[in-house]
C-alpha positions as CSV (number, residue, x, y, z in Angstrom):
1,M,23.2,-14.8,-7.9
2,L,19.5,-14.8,-8.5
3,L,17.5,-12.7,-10.8
4,R,13.9,-11.9,-9.9
5,M,11.4,-12.6,-12.7
6,E,7.7,-12.3,-13.3
7,V,5.4,-14.1,-15.8
8,K,4.9,-11.8,-18.7
9,G,2.6,-14.1,-20.5
10,I,2.1,-17.3,-22.5
11,T,2.4,-17.6,-26.2
12,L,2.5,-20.4,-28.8
13,D,5.5,-21.4,-30.8
14,P,4.3,-20.8,-34.4
15,L,6.2,-23.9,-35.7
16,T,5.3,-26.5,-33.1
17,N,2.2,-25.0,-31.5
18,M,3.8,-25.7,-28.1
19,P,3.1,-23.2,-25.4
20,I,5.9,-20.9,-24.2
21,V,5.9,-19.1,-20.9
22,I,7.7,-15.8,-21.0
23,L,9.5,-14.7,-17.8
24,K,10.7,-11.2,-17.7
25,D,13.1,-9.7,-15.1
26,I,11.5,-7.1,-12.8
27,N,13.9,-4.5,-14.2
28,G,12.5,-5.2,-17.6
29,S,15.8,-5.8,-19.4
30,K,15.7,-9.6,-20.1
31,A,13.0,-12.1,-21.0
32,L,13.4,-15.9,-20.8
33,P,11.2,-18.1,-22.9
34,I,10.5,-21.7,-21.6
35,W,8.7,-24.3,-23.6
36,I,6.0,-26.0,-21.5
37,G,3.3,-28.6,-21.8
38,I,-0.3,-27.8,-22.7
39,F,-1.7,-28.7,-19.3
40,E,0.9,-26.6,-17.5
41,A,0.2,-23.7,-19.8
42,N,-3.5,-24.1,-19.0
43,A,-2.8,-24.1,-15.2
44,I,-0.6,-20.9,-15.5
45,A,-3.2,-19.2,-17.7
46,L,-6.1,-20.0,-15.3
47,E,-4.2,-18.3,-12.5
48,L,-3.1,-15.3,-14.6
49,E,-6.7,-14.7,-15.6
50,K,-7.9,-15.4,-12.1
51,I,-10.4,-18.1,-13.3
52,V,-11.8,-20.1,-10.5
53,T,-12.5,-23.8,-11.3
54,P,-15.4,-25.6,-9.6
55,R,-13.0,-28.2,-8.1
56,P,-9.3,-27.7,-7.2
57,M,-6.8,-28.3,-10.0
58,T,-3.5,-30.0,-9.2
59,H,-1.6,-26.8,-8.3
60,D,-4.5,-25.6,-6.2
61,L,-4.4,-28.9,-4.3
62,L,-0.7,-28.6,-3.8
63,K,-1.1,-25.1,-2.4
64,S,-3.8,-26.3,-0.1
65,V,-1.6,-29.2,1.2
66,I,1.3,-26.7,1.8
67,E,-1.1,-24.5,3.8
68,H,-2.6,-27.3,5.8
69,L,0.9,-28.4,6.8
70,N,1.5,-24.9,8.1
71,A,4.3,-24.4,5.6
72,K,4.9,-21.6,3.1
73,L,6.2,-21.4,-0.4
74,E,9.0,-18.9,0.1
75,M,10.1,-18.8,-3.5
76,I,10.8,-20.8,-6.6
77,V,14.1,-20.8,-8.4
78,I,14.9,-22.0,-11.9
79,T,18.2,-23.5,-11.1
80,E,19.7,-25.1,-14.2
81,L,19.5,-25.5,-17.9
82,K,20.9,-28.9,-18.9
83,N,20.5,-30.8,-22.2
84,N,17.9,-28.2,-23.3
85,T,15.8,-28.8,-20.2
86,F,15.2,-26.3,-17.4
87,Y,15.2,-27.4,-13.8
88,A,13.6,-25.7,-10.8
89,Q,13.2,-26.0,-7.1
90,L,10.5,-25.0,-4.6
91,K,11.8,-23.4,-1.5
92,L,9.4,-24.2,1.3
93,I,9.6,-23.1,5.0
94,N,7.8,-25.4,7.4
95,S,6.2,-24.5,10.8
96,E,9.6,-25.1,12.6
97,N,11.3,-22.6,10.2
98,E,13.1,-25.4,8.5
99,V,13.9,-24.8,4.8
100,I,12.9,-27.6,2.4
101,F,13.9,-27.7,-1.2
102,V,11.8,-29.7,-3.6
103,D,12.7,-30.6,-7.2
104,S,10.2,-29.4,-9.7
105,R,9.6,-28.7,-13.4
106,P,9.7,-25.0,-13.9
107,S,6.1,-24.9,-15.3
108,D,4.7,-26.6,-12.2
109,A,6.8,-24.3,-10.0
110,I,5.6,-21.2,-11.8
111,A,1.9,-22.3,-11.6
112,L,2.3,-22.9,-7.9
113,A,4.2,-19.6,-7.3
114,L,1.4,-17.7,-9.0
115,R,-1.2,-19.3,-6.7
116,C,0.9,-18.8,-3.5
117,G,2.0,-15.3,-4.4
118,A,5.7,-16.5,-4.1
119,P,8.5,-14.7,-6.0
120,I,10.1,-16.4,-9.1
121,F,13.8,-16.3,-9.5
122,V,16.3,-17.6,-12.1
123,E,19.9,-18.4,-11.4
124,E,22.2,-16.1,-13.3
125,S,24.0,-19.1,-14.7
126,V,20.7,-20.2,-16.4
127,I,20.4,-16.7,-18.0
128,E,24.0,-17.0,-19.3
129,K,23.3,-20.4,-20.8
130,A,19.9,-19.6,-22.3
131,Q,19.4,-17.3,-25.2
132,V,17.4,-14.6,-23.5
133,I,15.6,-11.6,-25.1
134,D,17.2,-8.3,-24.4
135,T,14.1,-6.2,-23.7
136,S,16.0,-3.0,-23.0
137,K,15.7,-2.6,-26.8
138,D,12.0,-2.0,-27.3
139,L,10.5,-5.3,-28.5
140,G,7.1,-4.2,-27.4
141,E,5.6,-4.2,-30.9
142,K,3.6,-7.3,-31.7
143,E,5.3,-7.7,-35.1
144,E,8.8,-7.7,-33.7
145,W,7.8,-10.4,-31.1
146,K,6.1,-12.4,-33.8
147,E,9.3,-12.3,-36.0
148,W,11.4,-13.2,-33.0
149,L,9.2,-16.1,-32.1
150,E,9.2,-17.4,-35.7
151,R,13.0,-17.7,-35.6
152,L,13.0,-19.7,-32.4
153,K,13.5,-23.4,-32.2
154,P,12.5,-25.4,-29.0
155,E,16.1,-26.7,-28.7
156,D,17.4,-23.2,-28.4
157,F,15.9,-22.7,-25.0
158,G,14.9,-26.0,-23.5
159,K,11.9,-28.1,-23.8
160,Y,10.3,-30.7,-21.6
161,P,10.3,-34.2,-23.2
162,M,6.7,-35.1,-23.9
């Protein structure tokens, strides 16, 4: 079963200074932190802030290639959490309505989904394996988020090997 998520924001791990993208389910009860690289965080942040660069960035290029091939990014799915690493897939539909799945890092998939307006999903099994934040309890206060983040370790949730 898939859980629909949206990008809540990007923060920094206070211990490692590594960026963390926070996905939150659309019902608002769970949040999933994923450690990402600096360049991927920049790509996500540029799109979240709607900053247009003078030349296409990598994810803009990929969006353009998909469009020029008359295909569509139907959705992205974070499919697996294995050995502290998240895995994702792009679900593309080509001009003949064929479905194509492409392996991706979650950070790249998220950056592309934001640019294409495609929904973001997480497999329920990933939610069960990862330590997610229960946001049905009000963690909206900055101090509570800060305390929670300070207790986190990258190995708790998955991290891309750099």
